[in-house]
N, C-alpha and C positions, 0 to 999 in steps of 0.2 A: 114754741119751744117743743122739741121732740122729747118724749118721756121714754126712757129705756128701762124696762124691768130687768133687774140684775139680782144675782145671788152671790153673796160673799161667804167665805168659809173660814171659821175659826178652827184651824187644824191643830189638834192637840195630840202629842205623842204619849207613849206610856210613861215617860219621865215628866209629864205635865209641862212640856215646852210647847210654844206656839210658833208655827211656821209663818214667816213673813218673807215676801219677795222685795228685793231692792230694785227700784225703777229710777231711770233718769230720762226725762222727757226733753226733747229739743226746745219746746216752748212751754211757758207756764199756763196750762189750761184750766187750772182749778180756781174758780171764782173766789172761794173763801181763803185762798192762799196765794195772793198776788206775788209773782216772781219766783214761786217755788217750782223747781224742776226735778229735785231729787227727794225721794220719799220711800217709805216702807209701807207695804200694804198686804192684805190677805189675798189668797188666791180667789178666783171667781170671775164671773162675767155674765154676759147677757143671756136672757131666757129666749129660746127659739120658739117660733110659732108652734103651738100644740103641746109644748112642754109644761109640766107643773114646775113649781119652784124646786121641789126636791129632785126631780129628774134633771133639771138644769144644773143643780149643785153637784150631783153625782157625776154628770158628764164633764162639767168644768174641772172638778177635782182631778179626774183621770187625764183630761187633755193637758192640764197645766203641771201636774205633778207625777203622773203615772200611777198614782195610788187609787186603788179600787175600793169602793164601799157599795153595799147593797141598800143602805138606808142612811140618811143623815140623822144627826141628833136633833135636839130641840131647837126651835126657832128662838133666837136670842133677842133680836131687836130689828127695827126697821128705821131707815133714815133716807134722806135725799141729799144728793150732792150734784152741783151744777158744774159742767165743763163748758168752757167757752172757746170755740174754735173760730178761725177767721170767717168761715161761711155759715156757721150756725151755733146754737147752744143746745146742749143735751142735758136733761135732768136724769141722773141715775137714781132710779127708785130701788134702793138697795135693801135686800132682806138678808140678814146674817144668821147663819146656822152653825151649830157645833158639828165638827167632824172629827171623831176620835179614831186615830190610826195606830197601827202597831209598827209599821215600817217607817223609817226615816229616809229611805233611799228615794231621791227625787229624780224624775226623768222628765225633762222639759221638751222632749222631741215632739209632743203633740201641740205645743203652743203655736198660735197663728203668727204669720210674719210680722204684723205690727206689734204683737206682744214681745217677740224676740228682739225687735228693734230697741225697745226701752228696758228690757230685762237686764239686770246687771248682777244677779246672783240671788241666793236665798240663805236664810239662817233660821235655826231653831232657837227661840228666845225663852229664857225663864221669866217669870213675872218680875223678879228683882231686876233683871237686866232691862226689861221694858220700862220699869218705873224709873230707872237711873239714866236712860239714854237721852241724848239731846237730838237724836234723829227725828225727823218728821214722820209720825205714824198716822196712817189713814185707816179708818176714821180716828179722829182725835180721842173719842171715848172708848177706844179698844181696850186700853189698860184698865179702865174702871170696870167695863163689862167682863173682861177676862178675869179680873180679881174676884168678882162676884161668882162667876162660873166655877172657879177653882176652889172657892171656899167650901 
């Protein structure tokens, strides 16, 4: 199984809301969520050769949102998630960082074509909204971690 180092970003605005993207996949790729094709997730992506986790996070934030930071906040947690494709499985070795931003204006023009294929929008969520939703949130522990960070 291929292991792909990734950085995910818990993007928090000045009003203490969290940015999540809405994705709809054509196929259910997530091993732990059979049949799931629609979900909400944080911005982020793969670490390129020669990049540090922080460099990758800053780049991914800009590419996917148009938001610029010179440094990420604290490393919040690490997890793994397996995606199963018809020809291979990939283990996402995910590192989650806090990214505090002032602007809420999102520009997705830097997203890659395969990202745009599944992107269906974004929304800034309060903790109360996240705790009350029935939407699938990835990773599932996001609400718990975000609650701890906001405390």
